[in-house]
C-alpha positions as CSV (number, residue, x, y, z in Angstrom):
1,X,0.0,0.0,0.0
2,X,2.6,2.5,1.1
3,X,6.2,2.1,-0.2
4,X,9.0,4.5,0.7
5,X,12.3,3.9,-1.1
6,X,15.6,5.7,-0.4
7,X,13.8,8.8,1.0
8,X,16.1,11.8,1.6
9,X,15.2,15.2,3.0
10,X,16.9,18.3,4.3
11,X,16.1,21.5,6.1
12,X,18.1,24.1,4.2
13,X,21.7,22.9,4.2
14,X,21.1,20.4,7.0
15,X,20.5,16.9,5.8
16,X,18.1,14.9,7.9
17,X,17.1,11.8,6.0
18,X,19.7,9.6,4.3
19,X,17.7,7.0,2.4
20,X,14.7,5.7,4.4
21,X,13.1,2.5,3.2
22,X,9.8,1.3,4.7
23,X,6.6,-0.3,3.5
24,X,3.1,-0.9,4.9
25,X,0.8,-3.5,3.5
26,X,-3.0,-3.7,3.7
27,X,-4.2,-4.5,7.2
28,X,-0.7,-4.3,8.5
29,X,0.5,-2.3,11.6
30,X,4.1,-1.0,11.2
31,X,6.0,1.2,13.7
32,X,8.7,3.8,13.0
33,X,10.9,3.9,16.0
34,X,13.9,5.9,17.2
35,X,15.1,8.4,19.7
36,X,14.1,12.1,19.5
37,X,15.6,14.0,16.7
38,X,16.4,11.0,14.5
39,X,14.1,11.8,11.6
40,X,10.8,10.2,12.4
41,X,8.6,13.2,12.0
42,X,10.6,14.4,9.0
43,X,9.8,11.1,7.4
44,X,6.1,11.6,8.0
45,X,6.3,15.2,6.7
46,X,8.1,14.0,3.6
47,X,5.5,11.3,2.9
48,X,2.6,13.8,3.2
49,X,4.2,16.5,1.1
50,X,4.7,18.9,4.0
51,X,8.4,18.8,3.2
52,X,9.8,18.3,-0.3
53,X,12.1,15.3,-0.4
54,X,15.5,15.8,-1.9
55,X,15.7,12.2,-3.1
56,X,13.9,8.8,-3.1
57,X,10.4,7.8,-3.9
58,X,7.0,7.7,-2.1
59,X,4.3,5.6,-3.7
60,X,0.7,4.6,-2.6
61,X,-0.9,1.6,-4.3
62,X,1.8,1.9,-7.0
63,X,1.1,5.5,-7.7
64,X,4.1,7.8,-7.4
65,X,3.3,10.6,-4.9
66,X,6.8,11.9,-4.3
67,X,6.6,15.6,-3.4
68,X,2.9,15.6,-4.1
69,X,0.8,18.3,-2.5
70,X,-0.7,17.3,0.9
71,X,-4.3,17.3,-0.4
72,X,-3.3,14.8,-3.2
73,X,-1.7,12.5,-0.6
74,X,-4.9,12.7,1.4
75,X,-7.0,11.9,-1.6
76,X,-4.8,8.9,-2.3
77,X,-6.0,7.4,1.0
78,X,-3.5,8.5,3.7
79,X,-4.9,9.9,6.9
80,X,-2.6,11.8,9.4
81,X,-2.8,12.1,13.1
82,X,-0.1,14.8,13.5
83,X,2.3,15.3,16.3
84,X,0.8,17.8,18.8
85,X,-2.7,16.9,17.6
86,X,-3.3,20.2,15.8
87,X,-7.0,20.2,16.1
88,X,-9.1,23.2,15.1
89,X,-9.5,25.0,18.5
90,X,-12.3,27.4,17.4
91,X,-14.4,24.6,16.1
92,X,-16.6,22.2,18.1
93,X,-15.8,18.5,18.3
94,X,-18.4,17.7,15.7
95,X,-17.2,20.5,13.4
96,X,-13.7,19.2,13.6
97,X,-14.9,15.8,12.6
98,X,-16.9,16.9,9.6
99,X,-14.6,19.7,8.4
100,X,-12.3,17.3,6.5
101,X,-14.6,14.3,6.2
102,X,-14.4,12.4,2.9
103,X,-16.4,9.6,1.6
104,X,-16.5,7.5,-1.5
105,X,-19.5,5.3,-2.0
106,X,-20.6,3.9,1.3
107,X,-18.2,5.3,3.9
108,X,-16.7,3.0,6.5
109,X,-16.2,5.8,9.0
110,X,-19.1,8.1,9.9
111,X,-19.8,10.3,12.9
112,X,-21.8,7.4,14.4
113,X,-18.8,5.0,14.0
114,X,-16.3,7.5,15.5
115,X,-18.6,8.2,18.4
116,X,-18.9,4.4,19.0
117,X,-15.1,4.2,19.0
118,X,-14.8,7.3,21.3
119,X,-18.0,7.7,23.4
120,X,-16.3,10.6,25.2
121,X,-16.3,12.6,22.0
122,X,-20.0,12.1,21.6
123,X,-20.5,13.5,25.1
124,X,-18.3,16.5,24.3
125,X,-19.5,17.0,20.7
126,X,-20.7,20.6,21.3
127,X,-17.5,21.6,23.1
128,X,-14.9,23.7,21.3
129,X,-11.5,22.1,20.6
130,X,-9.7,24.2,23.2
131,X,-12.1,23.0,25.9
132,X,-10.9,19.4,25.7
133,X,-8.2,17.7,27.7
134,X,-5.1,16.5,26.0
135,X,-6.4,13.0,25.8
136,X,-9.7,14.1,24.4
137,X,-7.9,16.2,21.8
138,X,-5.9,13.1,20.7
139,X,-9.1,11.1,20.4
140,X,-10.5,13.9,18.3
141,X,-7.3,13.9,16.1
142,X,-7.7,10.2,15.5
143,X,-11.4,10.5,14.8
144,X,-10.8,13.4,12.4
145,X,-8.2,11.2,10.5
146,X,-10.7,8.3,10.3
147,X,-13.4,10.6,8.9
148,X,-11.3,11.0,5.8
149,X,-11.9,7.3,5.3
150,X,-8.3,6.5,4.7
151,X,-6.7,3.3,3.5
152,X,-3.8,3.9,5.8
153,X,-3.7,5.9,9.1
154,X,-0.4,7.5,10.2
155,X,0.0,8.5,13.8
156,X,2.9,10.7,14.8
157,X,3.7,10.4,18.5
158,X,0.4,8.5,19.3
159,X,0.5,8.9,23.1
160,X,3.0,11.6,23.8
161,X,2.2,13.6,26.9
162,X,-0.9,11.6,27.8
163,X,-1.8,10.2,31.2
164,X,-1.4,6.4,31.5
165,X,-5.1,5.7,31.5
166,X,-5.6,7.7,28.3
167,X,-2.6,5.9,26.7
168,X,-4.4,2.7,27.3
169,X,-7.5,4.0,25.6
170,X,-5.4,4.9,22.5
171,X,-3.7,1.5,22.5
172,X,-7.2,-0.1,22.7
173,X,-8.3,2.1,19.8
174,X,-5.3,0.9,17.7
175,X,-6.0,-2.7,18.5
176,X,-9.6,-2.2,17.5
177,X,-8.5,-0.6,14.2
178,X,-6.2,-3.5,13.5
179,X,-9.0,-5.9,14.1
180,X,-11.1,-3.9,11.7
181,X,-8.4,-4.4,9.0
182,X,-7.0,-0.9,9.0
183,X,-3.4,-0.4,7.9
184,X,-1.5,1.7,10.4
185,X,2.0,3.4,10.5
186,X,2.6,4.5,14.1
187,X,5.3,6.5,15.8
188,X,5.6,6.3,19.6
189,X,8.2,5.8,22.4
190,X,6.3,3.0,24.2
191,X,8.0,0.0,22.6
192,X,6.4,-2.6,24.8
193,X,2.8,-1.4,24.0
194,X,3.6,-1.2,20.3
195,X,5.0,-4.7,20.3
196,X,1.6,-6.0,21.4
197,X,-0.2,-4.7,18.4
198,X,2.4,-4.2,15.6
199,X,3.4,-6.7,12.9
200,X,6.7,-5.1,11.9
201,X,9.1,-2.4,13.1
202,X,11.5,0.0,11.4
203,X,14.2,1.6,13.6
204,X,16.0,4.7,12.5
205,X,19.1,6.4,13.8
206,X,20.4,9.7,12.5
207,X,18.1,9.7,9.5
208,X,18.9,6.1,8.3
209,X,17.3,2.7,8.9
210,X,19.5,0.7,11.3
211,X,17.2,-2.3,11.9
212,X,13.8,-3.7,10.7
213,X,12.0,-6.9,11.5
214,X,8.9,-8.5,12.9
215,X,7.7,-8.2,16.5
216,X,9.2,-11.7,17.1
217,X,12.5,-10.5,15.8
218,X,12.4,-7.4,18.1
219,X,11.6,-9.5,21.2
220,X,14.4,-11.9,20.3
221,X,17.0,-9.1,19.9
222,X,16.8,-6.9,23.1
223,X,20.0,-5.3,22.1
224,X,18.2,-3.3,19.5
225,X,16.1,-1.6,22.1
226,X,19.1,-0.9,24.3
227,X,21.3,0.5,21.5
228,X,18.8,2.6,19.5
229,X,15.7,3.3,21.6
230,X,16.6,3.8,25.2
231,X,17.6,7.3,26.4
């Protein structure tokens, strides 16, 4: 579904990505792991056209979308839950959900389905975005991405800054999405939680892939976590 080959990117004269390779198949959950500042968010920005790559290729379902405008990437079936949530603060919960909603034919994700996934959002549907807790804002960011009816959901820092109970709700949501057959690319620091839901993992260090493998491979090689993921 999503294939990233040899992706390179820079901010001005500062090179950040040095040839990232990763792929996500249908119904697959893949993680992008690494310490802070290693290029994870830059990879996401480059995939979504928010940063123009300096090399490599991004394709979705075989269609070349390298350096495509963000709206074209979204129309190709990629939904983003950005780092920092970035919800529309002056809009209500329900307005946030319908503002970017997209459907083709019979939509899989509707307001009713999102409210079933996150009952708290239904309770708060008339509240403005800036009247929500951090956890509620993250739920809203996930729901907003689902309302675009994507083929692949990308979550950048899925549980960063959230209380433990809210984190568990987000992990439960991702397990549910996986059971529903959604393809997911997720970035987070909680490796143990990710290992319970992900099929494969890609680890980057200083803008390059240093390890990739299945969850079974990751569990069998604890040195990977110590060398590349622990602070």
